[in-house]
C-alpha positions, 0 to 999 in steps of 0.5 A: 307865775303859777299855772292856770288851775284846772276847772272844777270837774262834777263828781260822776254822780252829778252826771246823768247816766247818758252824760257819764257814759258819753264822757267815759266813752271820750276818755277811753277814746282818748286813751286808745288814741294815745291822745292823753299826755303823760301829765293828765293820764293818771287823772284821766284813768281815775276819772274813768274808774270813778265814772264806772264805779258810779254807773255800776252802783246806779245799775245795782241800785236800779236792778234792785228796785226793778226785782222789788217792783216786778212781783207788784207788776205780776200780781197786776197781770194775774188779777187782770187775768183773772178779771178777764176770765171771769167776764168771759164766763158770763 
């Protein structure tokens, strides 16, 4: 008789950011409490690494997008300040 197959695990990139963080927190909690048996320890540790790498990539990408968009917001703020100053002059 063969062992039950393990359930399929979604790639970390398929999880929402919050779901990935929640899963990571659960893994870390299990590891801290010693609730992971030797047979699954390396799999859980690898899953945690996969999630951390994916979250890091998401944060890096988001940071780059924000840095790209920030000058546009600054320009809007500057033009609004100029418009406001012009209106006050009249």
